C-alpha positions in Angstrom: -12.1 -56.0 24.1 -10.8 -54.5 27.4 -7.3 -54.1 25.9 -8.7 -52.1 23.0 -10.7 -49.8 25.3 -7.6 -49.3 27.5 -5.4 -48.6 24.4 -8.0 -46.1 23.1 -8.3 -44.4 26.5 -4.5 -44.0 26.9 -4.2 -42.8 23.3 -6.8 -40.1 23.9 -5.1 -39.1 27.2 -1.8 -38.6 25.3 -3.5 -36.8 22.3 -5.4 -34.2 24.3 -2.3 -32.3 25.7 -0.7 -32.4 22.2 -3.9 -31.0 20.6 -4.1 -28.3 23.3 -0.5 -27.2 22.6 -1.1 -26.9 18.9 -4.3 -24.9 19.3 -2.7 -22.7 22.0 0.0 -21.8 19.5 -2.5 -20.8 16.8 -4.5 -18.5 19.1 -1.8 -15.8 19.5 -1.2 -15.8 15.7 -4.9 -15.2 15.1 -5.0 -12.5 17.8 -2.0 -10.8 16.2 -3.6 -10.8 12.8 -6.8 -9.2 14.2 -4.8 -6.6 16.1 -5.6 -3.0 15.1 -3.0 -1.3 12.9 -1.5 2.1 13.8 0.3 4.6 11.7 1.6 8.0 12.9 3.1 10.8 10.9 2.6 14.0 8.9 0.0 14.3 6.2 1.9 15.1 3.0 -1.0 14.7 0.5 -4.7 14.5 0.9 -7.2 13.4 -1.7 -10.9 14.0 -0.7 -12.0 12.6 -4.1 -10.3 9.3 -3.4 -10.9 9.5 0.4 -7.2 9.0 1.1 -4.4 10.6 3.0 -0.7 9.9 2.4 1.0 10.0 5.7 4.8 10.1 6.1 6.2 8.5 9.3 7.7 11.1 11.6 11.5 11.2 11.4 11.6 9.0 8.3 10.8 8.6 4.7 8.3 5.7 4.9 4.8 6.7 3.6 1.5 5.0 4.0 -1.8 5.5 2.2 -4.6 5.8 4.7 -8.0 5.2 3.2 -11.1 6.5 5.0 -14.9 6.3 4.6 -18.1 7.5 6.2 -17.6 5.1 9.1 -14.2 6.6 10.0 -14.2 8.6 13.3 -12.4 11.9 13.1 -11.1 13.6 16.3 -8.5 16.1 17.4 -6.6 16.2 20.7 -3.7 18.1 22.3 -0.7 16.1 23.4 -1.2 14.9 27.0 -4.8 16.1 27.2 -7.7 14.0 28.0 -10.1 16.2 26.1 -11.0 14.8 22.7 -12.9 16.9 20.1 -15.0 15.5 17.3 -14.0 17.0 13.9 -14.6 16.2 10.2 -12.3 15.3 7.4 -12.2 18.8 6.0 -10.3 19.9 9.2 -7.3 17.7 8.4 -4.9 19.5 6.0 -1.5 18.8 4.5 1.2 19.3 7.1 -0.9 18.2 10.1 0.3 15.5 12.4 -2.1 12.5 12.7 -2.4 9.1 14.3 -4.4 6.6 12.2 -5.8 3.4 13.5 -7.5 0.7 11.5 -7.0 -2.5 9.6 -4.6 -3.4 6.8 -6.5 -3.7 3.5 -3.8 -4.2 0.9 -0.1 -3.9 1.1 0.6 -0.3 1.8 -3.0 0.7 2.4 -4.5 1.2 5.9 -8.3 1.4 6.1 -8.8 3.8 9.0 -11.5 3.4 11.7 -10.0 6.4 13.6 -8.0 9.4 12.5 -6.8 11.7 15.3 -5.4 15.1 14.4 -2.7 16.0 17.0 -2.7 19.6 18.2 0.1 21.7 19.6 0.0 23.1 23.1 
């Protein structure tokens, strides 16, 4: 009986560090999946009916569909400024530079929680 208890004790002592290592590796993967997505570029097409913006990455040809809803926060800000102005969706037009933050919904679609219109100096 004592041998069985000692064997069980040593087995649990060995298993605990292994289990900790496995769970420690899974934690960063989950944190990465929950990380907020970001897309920056120029609005090339807006569709208020569908609540979407098509944003082309600056200096490239990659495009992303950014979907928004009533919970999306709209702001504008000058480069390097700490002052942030609240705006609404109607103030973002084709050709405007934007930074969109949110979560990936489907491949190629970003559901925005924040859309920041970037202003020139």
